[in-house]
MARSE-757997 format. One line per 2 residues: number of its first residue (from 1); their letters; for each residue x, y, z of C-alpha. Coordinates in steps of 0.5 Angstrom, whole numbers, plus 500, padded with zeros to 3 digits. Example, Ala and Ser with C-alpha at 12.3 -4.5 7.8 and 13.67 -1.06 7.14 Angstrom:
1 = AS = 525 491 516 ~ 527 498 514 .
# end
This chain:
1 = XX = 474 486 508 ~ 473 488 514 .
3 = XX = 477 491 518 ~ 484 491 514 .
5 = XX = 488 497 512 ~ 489 499 505 .
7 = XX = 496 498 506 ~ 494 492 502 .
9 = XX = 492 496 495 ~ 499 498 495 .
11 = XX = 505 493 493 ~ 511 495 497 .
13 = XX = 517 492 493 ~ 524 495 491 .
15 = XX = 525 497 483 ~ 531 501 481 .
17 = XX = 531 502 473 ~ 538 503 474 .
19 = XX = 543 499 478 ~ 549 494 476 .
21 = XX = 548 488 472 ~ 551 484 477 .
23 = XX = 545 486 482 ~ 539 487 478 .
25 = XX = 537 478 479 ~ 538 479 486 .
27 = XX = 533 484 487 ~ 528 484 483 .
29 = XX = 527 475 486 ~ 528 478 492 .
31 = XX = 522 484 491 ~ 517 479 493 .
33 = XX = 518 475 498 ~ 523 471 496 .
35 = XX = 519 467 491 ~ 524 464 486 .
37 = XX = 530 461 489 ~ 537 461 486 .
39 = XX = 536 455 481 ~ 529 458 479 .
41 = XX = 532 465 478 ~ 538 462 474 .
43 = XX = 534 458 470 ~ 529 465 469 .
45 = XX = 535 469 466 ~ 539 463 461 .
47 = XX = 530 462 459 ~ 531 454 459 .
49 = XX = 527 449 463 ~ 533 444 464 .
51 = XX = 534 444 471 ~ 541 446 473 .
53 = XX = 547 443 477 ~ 547 447 485 .
55 = XX = 553 449 486 ~ 556 447 494 .
57 = XX = 559 452 497 ~ 558 454 504 .
59 = XX = 555 460 507 ~ 558 465 509 .
61 = XX = 557 469 516 ~ 554 476 516 .
63 = XX = 559 481 517 ~ 558 486 522 .
65 = XX = 559 492 516 ~ 552 488 513 .
67 = XX = 549 488 520 ~ 551 495 521 .
69 = XX = 547 496 514 ~ 541 492 515 .
71 = XX = 540 496 521 ~ 540 503 517 .
73 = XX = 536 500 512 ~ 530 498 517 .
75 = XX = 531 505 520 ~ 530 509 513 .
77 = XX = 525 504 511 ~ 521 505 517 .
79 = XX = 521 513 517 ~ 518 512 509 .
81 = XX = 512 508 513 ~ 510 512 518 .
83 = XX = 507 517 512 ~ 504 511 510 .
85 = XX = 501 510 515 ~ 498 516 517 .
87 = XX = 495 518 511 ~ 493 511 509 .
89 = XX = 490 509 516 ~ 489 513 522 .
91 = XX = 488 520 518 ~ 481 517 515 .
93 = XX = 478 514 522 ~ 480 521 525 .
95 = XX = 478 525 520 ~ 471 521 518 .
97 = XX = 468 524 524 ~ 467 531 521 .
99 = XX = 468 529 514 ~ 463 526 510 .
101 = XX = 465 520 505 ~ 465 525 498 .
103 = XX = 470 530 503 ~ 474 522 505 .
105 = XX = 475 522 497 ~ 478 528 497 .
107 = XX = 483 526 501 ~ 483 520 499 .
109 = XX = 488 523 492 ~ 494 524 498 .
111 = XX = 496 516 496 ~ 496 516 491 .
113 = XX = 504 518 490 ~ 506 512 492 .
115 = XX = 504 508 486 ~ 506 513 482 .
117 = XX = 513 513 483 ~ 516 509 477 .
119 = XX = 514 517 473 ~ 520 520 476 .
121 = XX = 523 514 479 ~ 529 514 473 .
123 = XX = 531 522 475 ~ 532 519 482 .
125 = XX = 536 515 479 ~ 540 519 475 .
127 = XX = 541 526 478 ~ 546 526 484 .
129 = XX = 551 530 485 ~ 557 526 488 .
131 = XX = 561 529 493 ~ 555 527 497 .
133 = XX = 553 521 493 ~ 548 518 489 .
135 = XX = 543 515 494 ~ 544 520 500 .
137 = XX = 544 526 495 ~ 536 524 495 .
139 = XX = 535 522 501 ~ 538 527 507 .
141 = XX = 533 532 503 ~ 527 527 503 .
143 = XX = 528 527 511 ~ 529 534 512 .
145 = XX = 523 536 508 ~ 518 530 511 .
147 = XX = 521 532 518 ~ 520 539 517 .
149 = XX = 513 537 515 ~ 511 534 520 .
151 = XX = 513 539 525 ~ 509 544 521 .
153 = XX = 502 539 522 ~ 504 538 529 .
155 = XX = 504 545 530 ~ 498 547 527 .
157 = XX = 493 540 528 ~ 488 543 533 .
159 = XX = 488 548 528 ~ 486 543 523 .
161 = XX = 483 537 525 ~ 478 542 529 .
163 = XX = 474 544 522 ~ 478 539 517 .
165 = XX = 472 541 511 ~ 475 548 512 .
167 = XX = 482 546 511 ~ 481 540 507 .
169 = XX = 485 543 502 ~ 491 544 506 .
171 = XX = 490 537 510 ~ 490 534 502 .
173 = XX = 496 538 499 ~ 500 537 507 .
175 = XX = 499 529 506 ~ 501 528 499 .
177 = XX = 507 531 500 ~ 509 527 504 .
179 = XX = 507 521 501 ~ 510 523 494 .
181 = XX = 517 525 499 ~ 517 518 502 .
183 = XX = 515 515 495 ~ 521 519 492 .
185 = XX = 526 516 499 ~ 524 509 497 .
187 = XX = 526 510 491 ~ 533 511 493 .
189 = XX = 534 508 499 ~ 532 501 494 .
191 = XX = 538 503 490 ~ 542 504 496 .
193 = XX = 541 498 498 ~ 544 493 492 .
195 = XX = 551 497 495 ~ 550 497 502 .
197 = XX = 550 490 502 ~ 555 485 500 .
199 = XX = 553 480 495 ~ 552 475 499 .
201 = XX = 547 479 503 ~ 543 482 498 .
203 = XX = 537 477 500 ~ 536 481 506 .
205 = XX = 535 487 501 ~ 527 486 502 .
207 = XX = 528 483 507 ~ 529 489 511 .
209 = XX = 524 493 507 ~ 518 489 509 .
211 = XX = 521 490 517 ~ 520 497 516 .
213 = XX = 515 499 512 ~ 510 495 516 .
215 = XX = 513 498 523 ~ 513 504 520 .
217 = XX = 505 503 518 ~ 503 500 523 .
219 = XX = 506 504 528 ~ 503 510 525 .
221 = XX = 495 506 524 ~ 494 501 529 .
223 = XX = 499 503 535 ~ 498 511 534 .
225 = XX = 490 509 533 ~ 490 505 540 .
227 = XX = 493 510 544 ~ 491 516 541 .
229 = XX = 484 512 544 ~ 481 516 551 .
231 = XX = 477 510 553 ~ 484 505 551 .
233 = XX = 488 510 554 ~ 484 510 561 .
235 = XX = 483 503 562 ~ 492 503 562 .
237 = XX = 491 509 566 ~ 496 511 561 .
239 = XX = 496 519 557 ~ 493 519 551 .
241 = XX = 498 520 545 ~ 495 526 540 .
243 = XX = 497 526 534 ~ 501 533 535 .
245 = XX = 506 529 540 ~ 505 523 535 .
247 = XX = 509 527 530 ~ 514 531 534 .
249 = XX = 517 525 535 ~ 518 523 528 .
251 = XX = 520 530 526 ~ 525 529 532 .
253 = XX = 527 521 529 ~ 527 524 522 .
255 = XX = 533 530 524 ~ 537 525 528 .
257 = XX = 537 520 522 ~ 539 526 518 .
259 = XX = 544 529 522 ~ 548 521 522 .
261 = XX = 547 520 515 ~ 550 527 513 .
263 = XX = 556 526 519 ~ 557 519 519 .
265 = XX = 555 516 515 ~ 559 516 508 .
267 = XX = 556 512 501 ~ 560 508 498 .
269 = XX = 562 510 490 ~ 558 506 484 .
271 = XX = 562 504 479 ~ 559 505 472 .
273 = XX = 557 499 469 ~ 553 498 461 .
275 = XX = 547 497 465 ~ 547 504 467 .
277 = XX = 542 509 461 ~ 541 516 461 .
279 = XX = 534 519 463 ~ 532 519 456 .
281 = XX = 534 511 456 ~ 530 508 461 .
283 = XX = 523 512 459 ~ 525 510 451 .
285 = XX = 526 503 455 ~ 519 504 459 .
287 = XX = 515 505 452 ~ 518 500 448 .
289 = XX = 515 495 455 ~ 508 498 454 .
291 = XX = 509 497 447 ~ 508 490 447 .
293 = XX = 501 486 446 ~ 501 482 452 .
295 = XX = 503 486 457 ~ 498 492 455 .
297 = XX = 493 487 456 ~ 496 485 462 .
299 = XX = 496 492 464 ~ 488 493 462 .
301 = XX = 488 486 466 ~ 491 490 472 .
303 = XX = 487 497 471 ~ 480 493 473 .
305 = XX = 482 488 476 ~ 481 491 483 .
307 = XX = 474 494 482 ~ 471 489 486 .
309 = XX = 475 490 492 ~ 476 496 493 .
311 = XX = 469 498 495 ~ 471 495 500 .
313 = XX = 476 501 502 ~ 470 504 506 .
315 = XX = 467 497 510 ~ 473 498 515 .
317 = XX = 469 506 516 ~ 462 504 516 .
319 = XX = 464 500 522 ~ 467 505 526 .
321 = XX = 461 509 524 ~ 457 504 527 .
323 = XX = 460 503 533 ~ 466 500 532 .
325 = XX = 471 502 537 ~ 478 505 534 .
327 = XX = 483 502 538 ~ 478 495 537 .
329 = XX = 480 496 530 ~ 487 497 532 .
331 = XX = 488 491 535 ~ 483 486 530 .
333 = XX = 489 490 526 ~ 495 488 529 .
335 = XX = 493 481 530 ~ 493 480 522 .
337 = XX = 500 482 521 ~ 503 476 524 .
339 = XX = 498 472 520 ~ 500 476 513 .
341 = XX = 507 474 514 ~ 505 467 515 .
343 = XX = 501 467 509 ~ 505 471 504 .
345 = XX = 510 464 506 ~ 505 459 504 .
347 = XX = 503 462 498 ~ 509 463 495 .
349 = XX = 510 456 496 ~ 504 455 492 .
351 = XX = 506 461 486 ~ 512 457 484 .
353 = XX = 511 453 478 ~ 510 455 470 .
355 = XX = 503 457 473 ~ 504 462 478 .
357 = XX = 497 465 476 ~ 493 460 478 .
359 = XX = 492 462 486 ~ 491 468 484 .
361 = XX = 485 467 479 ~ 483 461 486 .
363 = XX = 482 467 490 ~ 478 472 487 .
365 = XX = 473 466 488 ~ 473 467 496 .
367 = XX = 474 475 495 ~ 468 476 492 .
369 = XX = 466 471 498 ~ 468 476 504 .
371 = XX = 466 482 500 ~ 458 479 501 .
373 = XX = 460 477 508 ~ 463 483 510 .
375 = XX = 457 487 507 ~ 453 483 510 .
377 = XX = 457 485 518 ~ 456 492 517 .
379 = XX = 448 491 516 ~ 447 486 522 .
381 = XX = 452 491 526 ~ 450 490 534 .
383 = XX = 449 497 538 ~ 456 499 541 .
385 = XX = 458 495 546 ~ 459 489 542 .
387 = XX = 461 483 546 ~ 467 478 546 .
389 = XX = 464 474 541 ~ 463 478 535 .
391 = XX = 469 481 536 ~ 473 474 536 .
393 = XX = 469 474 530 ~ 471 480 526 .
395 = XX = 480 478 528 ~ 478 471 526 .
397 = XX = 474 475 518 ~ 479 479 518 .
399 = XX = 485 474 519 ~ 482 470 514 .
401 = XX = 480 475 508 ~ 487 478 509 .
403 = XX = 489 472 508 ~ 485 471 500 .
405 = XX = 488 478 500 ~ 495 477 501 .
407 = XX = 494 470 496 ~ 493 474 490 .
409 = XX = 499 479 491 ~ 504 474 492 .
411 = XX = 501 470 486 ~ 502 475 481 .
413 = XX = 507 478 484 ~ 511 471 482 .
415 = XX = 509 471 475 ~ 512 478 475 .
417 = XX = 518 475 477 ~ 518 469 472 .
419 = XX = 516 475 466 ~ 520 481 467 .
421 = XX = 527 481 464 ~ 532 480 468 .
423 = XX = 537 486 464 ~ 532 491 466 .
425 = XX = 529 487 472 ~ 527 494 475 .
427 = XX = 524 497 470 ~ 520 492 468 .
429 = XX = 518 490 475 ~ 516 497 477 .
431 = XX = 512 498 471 ~ 508 492 472 .
433 = XX = 507 493 480 ~ 505 500 477 .
435 = XX = 499 499 474 ~ 497 492 479 .
437 = XX = 497 498 485 ~ 493 504 481 .
439 = XX = 488 498 479 ~ 487 499 487 .
441 = XX = 488 506 488 ~ 484 509 482 .
443 = XX = 477 508 483 ~ 478 510 491 .
445 = XX = 476 517 489 ~ 470 514 485 .
447 = XX = 468 509 490 ~ 467 514 496 .
449 = XX = 464 519 492 ~ 458 514 491 .
451 = XX = 458 512 498 ~ 455 519 498 .
453 = XX = 452 520 492 ~ 447 514 492 .
455 = XX = 445 516 499 ~ 438 518 501 .
457 = XX = 439 521 508 ~ 434 527 512 .
459 = XX = 434 530 518 ~ 428 530 522 .
461 = XX = 427 535 528 ~ 424 531 535 .
463 = XX = 420 538 537 ~ 417 538 529 .
465 = XX = 414 531 529 ~ 414 526 523 .
467 = XX = 415 533 519 ~ 422 533 515 .
469 = XX = 425 541 515 ~ 432 538 511 .
471 = XX = 432 534 506 ~ 439 533 505 .
473 = XX = 443 530 511 ~ 448 527 508 .
475 = XX = 453 532 506 ~ 458 535 512 .
477 = XX = 454 541 511 ~ 448 538 512 .
479 = XX = 449 535 518 ~ 452 541 521 .
481 = XX = 445 545 519 ~ 441 539 522 .
483 = XX = 446 540 529 ~ 444 547 529 .
485 = XX = 437 546 528 ~ 438 541 534 .
487 = XX = 435 535 528 ~ 437 527 528 .
489 = XX = 440 525 520 ~ 436 519 519 .
491 = XX = 439 515 514 ~ 434 512 508 .
493 = XX = 438 509 504 ~ 445 507 504 .
495 = XX = 450 508 498 ~ 454 504 501 .
497 = XX = 451 498 500 ~ 449 500 493 .
499 = XX = 457 502 490 ~ 460 495 494 .
501 = XX = 454 491 490 ~ 455 494 483 .
503 = XX = 463 493 484 ~ 463 486 486 .
505 = XX = 457 485 480 ~ 462 488 475 .
507 = XX = 468 485 478 ~ 465 476 477 .
509 = XX = 463 479 470 ~ 470 482 468 .
511 = XX = 473 477 472 ~ 469 471 468 .
513 = XX = 469 475 462 ~ 475 478 461 .
515 = XX = 480 476 465 ~ 480 469 466 .
517 = XX = 481 467 459 ~ 487 473 459 .
519 = XX = 490 469 464 ~ 490 464 461 .
521 = XX = 493 466 455 ~ 498 469 459 .
523 = XX = 501 465 463 ~ 501 459 457 .
525 = XX = 506 465 453 ~ 514 463 454 .
527 = XX = 518 467 457 ~ 522 469 451 .
529 = XX = 515 472 449 ~ 517 477 454 .
531 = XX = 524 480 453 ~ 526 486 449 .
533 = XX = 529 485 443 ~ 532 491 442 .
535 = X = 533 497 447 .
# end
């Protein structure tokens, strides 16, 4: 994609391995934009294909308690989205002016914990203080630590960003911690949603999550980048929003919400059920699922399916490097946001039926096509300032290419919803989504490293004529040396084009040779084949 954010590489879906049996179906199906209606959910659970009669009952109005609970869920999810927007969105753009792609690859490690939260989710679901509450026992300390970390960054932001190469390890550790804490809070909030909302309103849990997380993410990415731009602030006559001030604001919000949770919000006790499992039991269930041959085949597909697209994670950084203003990038992503929601609704309709993988497979080729177009866009990017016509092209291209990504996201999510065993749906769904996330996360480090590895840039000194005095001008150290000599870095070979081309070639070969036959085989299996015989 041209200028879409890396949030697209992360499945944000509720997961609660340890949940009451009577709430599992609602939670799992609502995860992926309500892919299945109530009739289809009952059919999936009963593992039959005959239609059932619709139950005729009037919809109950939403109670005041449910409305308050929805507001609380939106606020909690919003707080989680803020660190994600910083780590995955705005901070890499701020660092790009000072770091090489290899150094950005190190910072990209901070996004990994959100894709790995299944590893410690059973612990969050099982350990808690009864006097505080199962979910508040984790949410309260997580928010306090997140608020304190953001306050620490705000007080040291000038030191950290003035010379980020020197403080790269500290920056990576801090933002990795922020993402880890947010992922841990996400586990607890997902579980709390099942008891905060009444049975009739459980379907709104995913809606609250979508609103909260996306609002927090775009506030930290799109909105912050725009208001942090001096050109944007000058154009509208407003003060520049600094990263320190932004972090202090959200730190105060974290503290205020936490104080309110401690003193004014009581958590209802959850009744113990047969579905409640110990930590060891949940981990054993995860291992049992992984032992299924077709699950192993699906995992292998997930781990390599996105390699052809991951290289384009560097595309938006290259556009900024070429001269695209950060505020223009933010506007493009902001315009794309409502179209992603519309695309998700349309893709959900296409993914219904007995072949939910069909739209997922169909969308591969358009994504490869848009990948080629994005590379050509970088190559022929005009010298700034860009014209309104070219900016309109960027917005249109962003919206269309993002739509194909949304189609794939919803298609594979529909398949996960269909095959997950309803008895352990939370664990099953989260396991499959974890490997989907990993498929878009683990190659990032190698992609960004590869851009620098295959690049060749030299430093030329104007006073020395054509003589090359410094051969290496790719790393940040080389660029600094060249600048000290009053030289100019000249790119002779850009590794970005090599990495993106290699990624797309591998992706196409893998698609035709492995994904297509594997997807047909997996889609043809009956739902009973995905059930666990013994827990």
